Backbone as JSON Lines, residues from 0, in Angstrom:
{"i":0,"aa":"M","n":[-5.58,4.09,-10.12],"ca":[-5.97,4.33,-11.49],"c":[-6.28,5.81,-11.69]}
{"i":1,"aa":"L","n":[-6.06,6.25,-12.86],"ca":[-6.22,7.66,-13.17],"c":[-7.68,8.04,-13.45]}
{"i":2,"aa":"F","n":[-8.46,7.15,-14.04],"ca":[-9.83,7.49,-14.44],"c":[-10.86,6.55,-13.8]}
{"i":3,"aa":"R","n":[-10.76,6.31,-12.52],"ca":[-11.74,5.48,-11.83],"c":[-13.07,6.23,-11.7]}
{"i":4,"aa":"K","n":[-14.17,5.47,-11.58],"ca":[-15.48,6.09,-11.38],"c":[-15.57,6.74,-10.01]}
{"i":5,"aa":"Q","n":[-15.14,6.03,-8.97],"ca":[-15.19,6.55,-7.6],"c":[-13.77,6.93,-7.17]}
{"i":6,"aa":"M","n":[-13.45,8.19,-7.28],"ca":[-12.13,8.69,-6.92],"c":[-12.16,9.18,-5.47]}
{"i":7,"aa":"E","n":[-11.11,8.87,-4.72],"ca":[-11.01,9.37,-3.35],"c":[-10.95,10.9,-3.4]}
{"i":8,"aa":"P","n":[-11.85,11.59,-2.69],"ca":[-11.85,13.06,-2.77],"c":[-10.63,13.67,-2.09]}
{"i":9,"aa":"R","n":[-9.92,14.5,-2.81],"ca":[-8.76,15.22,-2.3],"c":[-8.68,16.57,-3.01]}
{"i":10,"aa":"C","n":[-8.35,17.61,-2.29],"ca":[-8.2,18.94,-2.89],"c":[-7.09,18.97,-3.94]}
{"i":11,"aa":"E","n":[-6.19,18.04,-3.84],"ca":[-5.04,17.97,-4.75],"c":[-5.48,17.87,-6.21]}
{"i":12,"aa":"Y","n":[-6.55,17.15,-6.49],"ca":[-7.03,17.01,-7.87],"c":[-8.52,17.33,-7.99]}
{"i":13,"aa":"C","n":[-8.93,18.41,-7.37],"ca":[-10.3,18.89,-7.44],"c":[-10.37,20.05,-8.44]}
{"i":14,"aa":"A","n":[-11.47,20.12,-9.18],"ca":[-11.64,21.2,-10.16],"c":[-11.84,22.55,-9.49]}
{"i":15,"aa":"N","n":[-12.24,22.57,-8.22],"ca":[-12.47,23.82,-7.5],"c":[-11.2,24.42,-6.89]}
{"i":16,"aa":"G","n":[-10.1,23.68,-6.92],"ca":[-8.88,24.15,-6.29],"c":[-7.76,24.4,-7.29]}
{"i":17,"aa":"E","n":[-6.82,25.23,-6.87],"ca":[-5.65,25.52,-7.69],"c":[-4.44,25.62,-6.77]}
{"i":18,"aa":"E","n":[-3.35,24.98,-7.16],"ca":[-2.14,24.98,-6.32],"c":[-1.5,26.36,-6.36]}
{"i":19,"aa":"I","n":[-1.29,26.95,-5.18],"ca":[-0.66,28.27,-5.12],"c":[0.82,28.16,-4.78]}
{"i":20,"aa":"E","n":[1.18,27.13,-4.05],"ca":[2.59,26.82,-3.77],"c":[2.64,25.37,-3.3]}
{"i":21,"aa":"E","n":[3.82,24.86,-3.13],"ca":[3.99,23.46,-2.72],"c":[3.28,23.19,-1.41]}
{"i":22,"aa":"G","n":[2.3,22.29,-1.43],"ca":[1.6,21.91,-0.22],"c":[0.43,22.79,0.17]}
{"i":23,"aa":"R","n":[0.03,23.72,-0.7],"ca":[-1.1,24.61,-0.4],"c":[-2.0,24.75,-1.64]}
{"i":24,"aa":"I","n":[-3.3,24.59,-1.43],"ca":[-4.29,24.68,-2.49],"c":[-5.24,25.84,-2.19]}
{"i":25,"aa":"L","n":[-5.54,26.64,-3.19],"ca":[-6.52,27.71,-3.05],"c":[-7.83,27.21,-3.64]}
{"i":26,"aa":"C","n":[-8.82,27.02,-2.76],"ca":[-10.12,26.48,-3.16],"c":[-11.12,27.62,-3.26]}
{"i":27,"aa":"I","n":[-11.98,27.58,-4.29],"ca":[-12.99,28.64,-4.44],"c":[-14.11,28.47,-3.42]}
{"i":28,"aa":"K","n":[-14.2,27.31,-2.79],"ca":[-15.24,27.07,-1.79],"c":[-14.74,27.27,-0.36]}
{"i":29,"aa":"R","n":[-13.5,26.82,-0.06],"ca":[-13.0,26.81,1.31],"c":[-11.81,27.71,1.57]}
{"i":30,"aa":"G","n":[-11.24,28.29,0.57],"ca":[-10.04,29.11,0.76],"c":[-8.78,28.27,0.7]}
{"i":31,"aa":"V","n":[-7.78,28.61,1.48],"ca":[-6.5,27.9,1.46],"c":[-6.63,26.6,2.26]}
{"i":32,"aa":"S","n":[-6.18,25.51,1.66],"ca":[-6.21,24.2,2.32],"c":[-5.0,23.38,1.89]}
{"i":33,"aa":"T","n":[-4.86,22.22,2.46],"ca":[-3.76,21.32,2.1],"c":[-4.23,20.34,1.02]}
{"i":34,"aa":"P","n":[-3.32,19.73,0.27],"ca":[-3.72,18.81,-0.8],"c":[-4.52,17.6,-0.31]}
{"i":35,"aa":"G","n":[-4.36,17.19,0.92],"ca":[-5.06,16.02,1.43],"c":[-6.47,16.29,1.93]}
{"i":36,"aa":"D","n":[-6.86,17.55,2.06],"ca":[-8.2,17.89,2.52],"c":[-9.23,17.6,1.44]}
{"i":37,"aa":"H","n":[-10.51,17.62,1.84],"ca":[-11.6,17.5,0.87],"c":[-12.87,18.05,1.49]}
{"i":38,"aa":"C","n":[-13.88,18.3,0.66],"ca":[-15.17,18.79,1.13],"c":[-16.28,18.21,0.26]}
{"i":39,"aa":"R","n":[-17.53,18.61,0.54],"ca":[-18.67,18.1,-0.22],"c":[-18.68,18.61,-1.65]}
{"i":40,"aa":"S","n":[-17.99,19.67,-1.93],"ca":[-17.98,20.28,-3.27],"c":[-16.94,19.66,-4.19]}
{"i":41,"aa":"F","n":[-16.37,18.52,-3.83],"ca":[-15.32,17.89,-4.63],"c":[-15.83,17.54,-6.02]}
{"i":42,"aa":"V","n":[-15.08,17.97,-7.04],"ca":[-15.34,17.63,-8.44],"c":[-14.01,17.17,-9.01]}
{"i":43,"aa":"Y","n":[-13.94,15.91,-9.44],"ca":[-12.68,15.35,-9.93],"c":[-12.28,15.98,-11.26]}
{"i":44,"aa":"D","n":[-11.03,16.42,-11.34],"ca":[-10.45,16.97,-12.56],"c":[-9.21,16.15,-12.89]}
{"i":45,"aa":"P","n":[-9.26,15.28,-13.9],"ca":[-8.11,14.43,-14.21],"c":[-6.88,15.21,-14.66]}
{"i":46,"aa":"F","n":[-7.05,16.44,-15.11],"ca":[-5.9,17.23,-15.54],"c":[-5.11,17.8,-14.36]}
{"i":47,"aa":"C","n":[-5.69,17.8,-13.18],"ca":[-4.98,18.24,-11.98],"c":[-4.13,17.12,-11.38]}
{"i":48,"aa":"R","n":[-4.44,15.91,-11.74],"ca":[-3.77,14.75,-11.16],"c":[-2.38,14.58,-11.77]}
{"i":49,"aa":"Q","n":[-1.37,14.43,-10.92],"ca":[-0.01,14.18,-11.38],"c":[0.36,12.76,-10.95]}
{"i":50,"aa":"P","n":[0.38,11.81,-11.88],"ca":[0.65,10.42,-11.51],"c":[2.06,10.26,-10.96]}
{"i":51,"aa":"K","n":[2.19,9.34,-10.03],"ca":[3.49,9.03,-9.43],"c":[4.27,8.13,-10.39]}
{"i":52,"aa":"F","n":[5.52,8.44,-10.58],"ca":[6.35,7.65,-11.48],"c":[7.06,6.56,-10.69]}
{"i":53,"aa":"A","n":[7.28,5.44,-11.34],"ca":[7.99,4.33,-10.71],"c":[9.47,4.68,-10.54]}
{"i":54,"aa":"A","n":[10.08,4.1,-9.53],"ca":[11.5,4.36,-9.29],"c":[12.33,3.73,-10.41]}
{"i":55,"aa":"K","n":[13.41,4.38,-10.77],"ca":[14.27,3.86,-11.81],"c":[15.05,2.65,-11.28]}
{"i":56,"aa":"P","n":[15.18,1.6,-12.07],"ca":[15.9,0.41,-11.61],"c":[17.4,0.68,-11.49]}
{"i":57,"aa":"D","n":[18.03,-0.02,-10.56],"ca":[19.47,0.12,-10.32],"c":[20.18,-1.01,-11.06]}
{"i":58,"aa":"F","n":[20.88,-0.68,-12.13],"ca":[21.58,-1.67,-12.94],"c":[23.04,-1.83,-12.53]}
{"i":59,"aa":"S","n":[23.48,-1.18,-11.49],"ca":[24.89,-1.23,-11.12],"c":[25.31,-2.62,-10.61]}
{"i":60,"aa":"A","n":[24.37,-3.41,-10.1],"ca":[24.72,-4.73,-9.58],"c":[24.8,-5.79,-10.68]}
{"i":61,"aa":"L","n":[24.38,-5.47,-11.9],"ca":[24.4,-6.44,-12.99],"c":[25.77,-6.49,-13.65]}
{"i":62,"aa":"K","n":[26.07,-7.66,-14.18],"ca":[27.35,-7.87,-14.88],"c":[27.1,-8.0,-16.37]}
{"i":63,"aa":"E","n":[28.17,-7.96,-17.14],"ca":[28.07,-8.07,-18.6],"c":[27.46,-9.4,-19.02]}
{"i":64,"aa":"E","n":[27.78,-10.48,-18.3],"ca":[27.25,-11.8,-18.69],"c":[25.75,-11.93,-18.4]}
{"i":65,"aa":"D","n":[25.19,-11.04,-17.6],"ca":[23.75,-11.06,-17.37],"c":[22.97,-10.67,-18.63]}
{"i":66,"aa":"F","n":[23.64,-10.0,-19.55],"ca":[23.0,-9.57,-20.78],"c":[23.37,-10.45,-21.96]}
{"i":67,"aa":"S","n":[24.01,-11.56,-21.71],"ca":[24.45,-12.48,-22.75],"c":[23.38,-13.54,-23.0]}
{"i":68,"aa":"L","n":[23.27,-13.99,-24.26],"ca":[22.32,-15.04,-24.6],"c":[22.96,-16.42,-24.62]}
{"i":69,"aa":"E","n":[24.23,-16.51,-24.33],"ca":[24.92,-17.78,-24.32],"c":[24.53,-18.58,-23.09]}
{"i":70,"aa":"V","n":[24.36,-19.9,-23.29],"ca":[24.03,-20.78,-22.18],"c":[25.33,-21.3,-21.59]}
{"i":71,"aa":"P","n":[25.51,-21.21,-20.28],"ca":[26.75,-21.71,-19.68],"c":[26.84,-23.23,-19.82]}
{"i":72,"aa":"D","n":[28.08,-23.74,-19.91],"ca":[28.3,-25.19,-20.03],"c":[27.81,-25.88,-18.78]}
{"i":73,"aa":"E","n":[27.07,-26.98,-19.01],"ca":[26.6,-27.76,-17.86],"c":[27.64,-28.84,-17.55]}
{"i":74,"aa":"P","n":[27.9,-29.08,-16.29],"ca":[28.85,-30.15,-15.97],"c":[28.25,-31.5,-16.33]}
{"i":75,"aa":"S","n":[29.09,-32.38,-16.88],"ca":[28.6,-33.71,-17.29],"c":[28.35,-34.56,-16.05]}
{"i":76,"aa":"S","n":[27.29,-35.33,-16.09],"ca":[26.91,-36.14,-14.93],"c":[27.59,-37.52,-14.98]}
{"i":77,"aa":"G","n":[28.25,-37.84,-16.08],"ca":[28.95,-39.1,-16.19],"c":[28.06,-40.23,-16.66]}
{"i":78,"aa":"Q","n":[26.83,-39.95,-17.03],"ca":[25.91,-40.97,-17.52],"c":[25.73,-40.8,-19.01]}
{"i":79,"aa":"D","n":[26.29,-41.67,-19.81],"ca":[26.15,-41.64,-21.28],"c":[25.58,-42.9,-21.79]}
């Protein structure tokens, strides 16, 4: 969740840190660190958080009839 009360502390979304390049955070308390590090000075900043996007679905295996609303004919059971 993006706005939980108890957020796992990570430099990646701390108000004291700023990303200087991919995989490196410049912290005003600890200096250069990795996004997975944390310290006692952690302050959650929701604007630093970049949510993970879901993978796009693969529609290549679907056929045209999968999108049809027609019901296929049922075979008769011979009981009338």
